[in-house]
N, C-alpha and C positions, 0 to 999 in steps of 0.2 A: 504494500500500500504506500502510495506516495506521501511525502511529508505534508503537502497542502491539504490532502484529503484527511489524513490522520488528525491534523490540527483542527480542521473543520468539525470532525466528529467529536473531538474532545471538547471543543467550545460548545457544541450543541448539548452534550451530556452535562457539562458544568452548568449551562444556563437552565436546563430542565431541573437539575437538583436545587438550584437556588430558587427557582420559581416554586417548586414543591414546598420548600422550607418556608417561603413567604406565605403561601396559602395555608400551611399548617398553623403558623403563628396567628394569622388573621382569623382562622376558624376556631381557635382556642378561646373559650369564654374567659373573661376576666374573673378572678376569684373574688367573692364578696368578703373575704377575710383579709385583714391586714397582714402584711409579711412579717414574720417573726423578727426580721432585722429592724423594723420600725417600732417594735415593742421594746422599750428600753429595759424592762424588767423581765422579759420572757427568756427562758432558756433557749439557746440556739438549737438544741436537740429536740426532736419530735417525741420525746419521752420525758417522764418526770425526772428532773435533775436536781441540782442544788437549790436550796432555799436562800434567797438573799435577805439579809436582815439589816435594817438601818434604824436610825432614830430621828425624830423631827421635833422641833420646838413648837410650843403652843403659847399664844399670847396671854392666857389666863392662869397659867401655873408654871412653876419651875420644873415640874415633872415633865418628861418628854414622851411623845408618842413612841411606841414600838411599832415598827412596820416590817412585815415580812411579805415576800412575793415569790412565786414560783409557778411552774407549769403543772397543770392537773390533767390527767388522762381521762377526760370526759367532755362531752359536748356542753356548750353553754347552757342549754335547756336543763340538762341533768344537774349541773352545778347550781343553777338558779333555784331548782326545786328543793335542794337541800338547804341552801342559804336562807330561803324565804320561809322555811318550815320552822319558825321560831320556837314552837312548842316542843320540838324534839332536840333542841340544842343540848340539853342535859344528857342525851343518850350517847353523844360522841365527843363533845368538847371537853377538854381537860378542866378539872376543878369545879365544873358546873354540877350542882345538886338538884336544882329546880329551874324550869323554864316553862312558864304558863302564860298563854295568851289570854289577857283579860278582856280586851275588846278589839274588834277589827273593823275597819271601814275602808273599803277599796283595797289599795295596796299598803295602807298604813295600819300599824297595830300597836297596842299598848301591851307590853310584856313584863311580867314579874319574873325576876331572875335571882337565884341564890348561888353563890360560889363559896368554896372553902379555901383558905390559904393558911400559911404558917403550919404545915403538917396537920391540917384539919383542926386546928385549935381556934380558928377565927372564921366566923361566917359573915360574908358580905351580902347585902341585898340591895336591889335597886328596881325601881319601876322605870322601864325604858320605853321611849317612843322609837319605833322602827319604821322607817319609810324610805322609799327610793328617792334619790336626788336626781337632778337633771342629768341625763346621759352625756358623757363626754365622747363624742364620736361613736365608735362601736362599743365603748366601755359602759357597762351597766354599773351603777353605784347605789349602794344601800348604806344608810347612815343610822346609827343608834345613839340617842342622847338621853341622859338621865333626867327624869322628871322629879324624882325624890329617891332617897336611899340613905344608908348609913355610911357613905363615903363622901369625901370632899368633892370628887370629880370623876365622872366616868363617861367616856365616849368611845365609839367604835365605828369602823368604816370598812365596807367591802368594795372592791373594784374588780369586776369580772369582764374580761375581754376575750372574744372568740379568736382563736389563732387558725384553726382549720376545723373540719367537721367533727374531729375526735379529740381536740385539745383546747383547753381554756387557760389563759393566763390569769392568775388570781393574786390579788394583793389584799392584805388585811392589816388594818391599823387598830391599835388599842392604846387608850390613855386612861389608866386607873390611878387615882390618887387617894388611897385609903387614909383613914384617920389613925395613922401610926407614927410614932416618933422615929422615923428613919430618914436618912439623907435622900434628897431628890435624885441623886445619881444612882442610888441603889434601887429606888422605885422605878426609875427609867430603865434600868437594866432588866428588871423583872418584867416590865411591859414588853421589851424586845423578846425576851425568852417566851413569854406567853403568846406573842404573835406568831412566832415560829412554830410553836406547838399546835396552834390553831390550823395552820396550813397543813401540817403533818396529819392532824386528826381528820381534816376534810378529805385528804387523799385516801386515808385508810377507809373512811366511811364509803366513799365512792367506789373503792376497789371491792369492798364487800358486796355492794349492790351489783357491781359488774359481774362478780363471780356467781351470785345468786341468779342473775338473769341468764348467764351462760349454762347453768345446770337445768333450767326449765325445759 
């Protein structure tokens, strides 16, 4: 085969390949989920990985928020179902002894909660208002604020972002300022530990549900 003919055939094959690739890209639907690269706190792996723990200041107290975030192997709808089931928090969250929904109107609820600390020697209670906050893009936000209780200050916040159909990026913040004579730094450290335990407990809860569904 002569060189001009060989070059022509090669050029035709290359052009066909490029055209096919372009058509494939054009035909691929855009994902409705944000890329993990743009999720600042999401693990780059598509599996549950490390839990990132940080602390944040609050304008009304010297005690700092504890914030933990990580990937959860479950669709957003499954995670939302657990997070919004306030009456069952005591069944999987660490230190919780009671979680009872007193009233519910729409997506908002008033919930009575009890938790034990200091090796079960101290019981904390609070009546919390649980309600969704305005969504931040694809991120669903649920906030909990104390209405009354036997602590100085208590707030919590969930942030749930779909990553793909089977994974959700979850962040949880906790700020508890109990009426105990301890340094703010120590209480802040406990908030960070508790936020990390909450993400771990959520993962375990969803894993149990996943296993139960698989055996049906």
